[in-house]
Structures are given as structure tokens and as C-alpha cells.
Kinemage of the C-alpha trace (Angstrom):
@kinemage 1
@onewidth
@group {chain A} dominant
@subgroup {mainchain}
@vectorlist {calphas} color= white
{ca met a 1} P 101.172 126.782 108.203
{ca ala a 2} L 103.303 124.322 106.799
{ca ile a 3} L 103.396 120.793 108.529
{ca pro a 4} L 106.637 119.407 107.680
{ca leu a 5} L 106.483 115.366 107.147
{ca arg a 6} L 110.523 115.353 106.770
{ca asn a 7} L 112.404 118.098 107.739
{ca gln a 8} L 114.779 117.920 104.881
{ca ala a 9} L 115.092 115.641 101.848
{ca ala a 10} L 115.835 112.438 102.977
{ca asp a 11} L 118.251 109.700 100.932
{ca glu a 12} L 117.374 106.360 100.530
{ca gln a 13} L 120.515 104.074 99.074
{ca asp a 14} L 119.826 102.637 95.879
{ca pro a 15} L 122.476 99.889 94.765
{ca gly a 16} L 124.092 100.750 91.891
{ca lys a 17} L 122.611 104.396 91.328
{ca his a 18} L 122.398 108.056 93.132
{ca ala a 19} L 120.218 107.761 96.426
{ca thr a 20} L 116.664 108.360 95.927
{ca leu a 21} L 115.620 111.710 97.639
{ca his a 22} L 112.367 112.356 99.030
{ca tyr a 23} L 110.807 115.414 100.403
{ca gly a 24} L 107.262 115.665 101.995
{ca val a 25} L 104.753 118.505 103.507
{ca ala a 26} L 101.535 118.802 104.528
{ca trp a 27} L 99.499 122.209 104.734
{ca ala a 28} L 96.943 122.951 106.836
{ca glu a 29} L 93.829 124.506 105.242
{ca gly a 30} L 94.507 127.652 103.614
{ca thr a 31} L 98.355 127.874 104.258
{ca ala a 32} L 99.771 126.458 101.112
{ca arg a 33} L 101.370 128.310 98.375
{ca ser a 34} L 102.816 127.292 95.058
{ca val a 35} L 105.751 129.569 95.747
{ca asp a 36} L 106.573 127.615 98.921
{ca ala a 37} L 106.202 124.092 96.729
{ca arg a 38} L 108.706 125.906 94.285
{ca arg a 39} L 111.175 126.598 96.770
{ca ala a 40} L 110.819 123.194 98.224
{ca leu a 41} L 111.495 121.939 94.719
{ca his a 42} L 114.751 124.114 94.379
{ca ala a 43} L 115.868 122.623 98.151
{ca val a 44} L 115.758 118.971 96.615
{ca leu a 45} L 117.653 119.990 93.630
{ca ala a 46} L 120.130 121.555 95.521
{ca his a 47} L 120.640 118.674 97.843
{ca ala a 48} L 120.641 116.357 94.904
{ca ala a 49} L 123.462 118.497 93.614
{ca arg a 50} L 125.394 118.165 96.883
{ca thr a 51} L 125.145 114.347 96.628
{ca gly a 52} L 126.975 114.354 93.610
{ca arg a 53} L 124.050 114.277 90.915
{ca ala a 54} L 124.341 115.952 87.595
{ca pro a 55} L 122.367 119.296 87.563
{ca met a 56} L 118.837 118.933 86.124
{ca pro a 57} L 118.696 120.597 82.874
{ca ala a 58} L 117.146 124.377 82.673
{ca pro a 59} L 113.958 123.466 80.728
{ca thr a 60} L 113.200 120.429 83.170
{ca val a 61} L 113.471 122.708 86.087
{ca gln a 62} L 111.345 124.919 84.475
{ca asp a 63} L 108.800 121.985 83.660
{ca ala a 64} L 108.945 120.764 87.308
{ca glu a 65} L 108.243 124.478 88.355
{ca leu a 66} L 105.034 124.753 86.335
{ca ala a 67} L 103.811 121.036 87.416
{ca ile a 68} L 104.185 122.025 90.817
{ca ser a 69} L 102.838 125.375 90.599
{ca glu a 70} L 99.742 124.061 88.552
{ca leu a 71} L 99.044 121.217 90.803
{ca val a 72} L 99.194 123.113 94.120
{ca thr a 73} L 97.095 125.967 92.674
{ca asn a 74} L 94.464 123.502 91.697
{ca ala a 75} L 94.590 122.002 95.115
{ca leu a 76} L 93.807 125.568 96.557
{ca lys a 77} L 91.019 126.334 94.173
{ca his a 78} L 89.057 123.427 94.022
{ca ala a 79} L 89.509 121.488 96.971
{ca pro a 80} L 88.577 122.441 100.690
{ca gly a 81} L 90.718 121.411 103.930
{ca pro a 82} L 94.330 120.630 103.931
{ca cys a 83} L 96.772 119.467 101.146
{ca gly a 84} L 100.138 118.373 100.892
{ca met a 85} L 103.094 117.379 98.424
{ca ala a 86} L 105.904 114.812 98.091
{ca leu a 87} L 108.921 115.005 95.860
{ca arg a 88} L 110.805 111.706 94.788
{ca leu a 89} L 113.870 111.866 92.815
{ca ser a 90} L 114.959 108.657 91.805
{ca gly a 91} L 117.132 107.366 88.729
{ca asp a 92} L 116.395 109.487 85.987
{ca his a 93} L 112.861 110.570 87.087
{ca leu a 94} L 111.368 113.182 89.369
{ca ala a 95} L 107.615 112.563 90.499
{ca ile a 96} L 105.722 115.016 92.024
{ca thr a 97} L 102.594 114.112 94.074
{ca val a 98} L 99.785 116.482 95.251
{ca trp a 99} L 97.009 115.412 97.316
{ca asp a 100} L 93.937 117.099 98.231
{ca thr a 101} L 90.670 116.564 100.053
{ca ser a 102} L 88.525 116.507 96.998
{ca pro a 103} L 87.564 113.208 95.605
{ca gly a 104} L 86.811 114.628 92.038
{ca arg a 105} L 88.897 113.306 89.506
{ca pro a 106} L 90.247 116.340 87.209
{ca val a 107} L 89.909 116.181 83.501
{ca pro a 108} L 92.232 118.303 81.612
{ca gln a 109} L 90.230 120.843 79.176
{ca asp a 110} L 90.567 121.472 75.540
{ca pro a 111} L 92.598 124.404 74.486
{ca asp a 112} L 90.410 127.664 74.170
{ca pro a 113} L 92.338 130.475 73.902
{ca arg a 114} L 89.106 132.849 74.788
{ca arg a 115} L 88.798 131.132 78.354
{ca phe a 116} L 90.404 132.482 81.329
{ca gly a 117} L 91.759 129.746 83.059
{ca gly a 118} L 91.458 125.893 82.935
{ca his a 119} L 94.796 125.254 81.360
{ca gly a 120} L 96.802 124.521 83.996
{ca leu a 121} L 96.045 120.521 84.017
{ca arg a 122} L 96.805 120.390 80.284
{ca leu a 123} L 100.100 121.848 80.840
{ca val a 124} L 101.057 119.429 83.315
{ca his a 125} L 100.386 116.536 80.991
{ca glu a 126} L 102.410 118.497 78.137
{ca val a 127} L 105.633 118.706 80.311
{ca ser a 128} L 105.275 115.430 82.124
{ca his a 129} L 106.021 112.071 80.920
{ca arg a 130} L 103.286 110.673 82.632
{ca val a 131} L 100.419 111.873 85.041
{ca ala a 132} L 98.498 109.627 87.303
{ca val a 133} L 95.381 110.335 89.526
{ca ala a 134} L 94.712 108.065 92.623
{ca pro a 135} L 92.162 108.070 94.920
{ca arg a 136} L 92.781 108.531 98.780
{ca ala a 137} L 91.069 107.898 101.897
{ca ala a 138} L 89.531 111.412 102.057
{ca gly a 139} L 90.404 112.946 98.530
{ca lys a 140} L 92.854 111.975 95.660
{ca gln a 141} L 96.565 112.535 94.990
{ca ile a 142} L 97.877 113.476 91.429
{ca thr a 143} L 101.354 112.369 90.441
{ca ala a 144} L 103.251 113.850 87.598
{ca cys a 145} L 106.574 112.121 86.433
{ca leu a 146} L 109.060 114.080 84.708
{ca arg a 147} L 111.997 112.606 82.807
{ca leu a 148} L 115.394 114.017 83.744
{ca ser a 149} L 117.340 112.713 80.657
{ca pro a 150} L 116.126 113.322 77.214
{ca pro a 151} L 113.455 110.662 76.066
{ca asp a 152} L 114.310 107.918 73.626
{ca leu a 153} L 113.621 109.352 70.174
{ca ala a 154} L 112.666 106.141 68.514
{ca gly a 155} L 109.102 106.139 70.015
{ca pro a 156} L 106.274 108.672 71.467
{ca leu a 157} L 106.248 109.748 74.672
{ca asp a 158} L 103.360 108.334 77.142
{ca arg a 159} L 101.524 111.355 78.722
{ca ser a 160} L 98.466 109.478 79.388
{ca val a 161} L 96.141 109.694 82.617
{ca leu a 162} L 96.489 106.337 84.497
{ca ser a 163} L 93.436 105.408 86.688
{ca thr a 164} L 96.168 103.579 89.102
{ca ser a 165} L 98.845 105.275 90.930
{ca leu a 166} L 102.309 105.139 90.487
{ca ala a 167} L 103.083 103.344 93.646
{ca asp a 168} L 106.480 102.228 92.248
{ca leu a 169} L 107.346 105.949 92.167
{ca val a 170} L 105.762 107.660 95.029
{ca pro a 171} L 104.288 105.817 98.317
{ca arg a 172} L 100.572 106.775 99.317
{ca met a 173} L 100.855 109.958 101.953
{ca pro a 174} L 98.499 109.554 104.897
């Protein structure tokens, strides 16, 4: 059973730019499903389109779907108890935060075509501009930040794992 933090995407005025959109949900133990997380993403994107934002490019939507699916699946697979997700669409970034009750810091594994599973976090890093892991009082949260506009071709894309939270992108969830 999903316990909505907010019933729909909330708008926050950002002078000179489009409104920042927020969405959050908490799931009781055993009730989270990655399909519901992807549906929430599509609802936020549909709401954004109604506010006059340009549509997100299809490859970026697919990257966001992959990141959400992998992060929620990892929370279900590796952490007991409840979990949740927050989405924040601001300027030219989409931040996807998934929290769970496991305090263990996830580590992307090296590619191994003979291994079944264990590739998800590496894929999240591949499709994200930035990934951050931050501790919570009971567990951790992982934030994947995706650029909505093409990256600056002059420099490399920063896909590093940060040890600090992206507080400027996504506030901590309770």
C-alpha cells in the first residue's frame, strides 16, 4: 500500500524559471513496486507538460525509467522495511531519490557478462549526471540526478558517487 506524502506533484515558484515540481511517496514494507514508481514519473512529466515545460527527450525519459526501476528494485531486494521515493524536477535537472532502511552503502560492481544480476547500480551511474548516497536516521537515500538538456560537450560528464547529500536538489525525507 502506498502512503502518499503529497497527493500530486506540488509546484514551487522559482523566479525567472519554470516552477519546481515535487512528488513523494512512502511505501509500507513489501508494497513498493517499480511499475508504480515509473507511473509516478510519468505523472510528474505529464504535469510538467501542462505547466508549459518542453517535453523531456525520449532517451532521457528512458534513462529516468531505468534509474527509478533499478533504485526501487534495489531497495526491495536489499533492505527490510518501508521505503520511499521523491522526484524533483527543477530547471534542467530531474532528481530521483529513493530511501530505504538499510544503512549499507551500495557499491557499483564491475561489469561481468557471466554474472546474473548486480548490474543495476552501475547502470544508474551510466544514465545519471550525478549519483549521491547519504545516510538517514534509519537507513540511507540514493539520489540520481539526470540532465534534461544536452550536456556541455566541452567537458566530461561527472558521474561520481558523492558522500554528501544533494541537499540543494532534494531535501531529506523523514
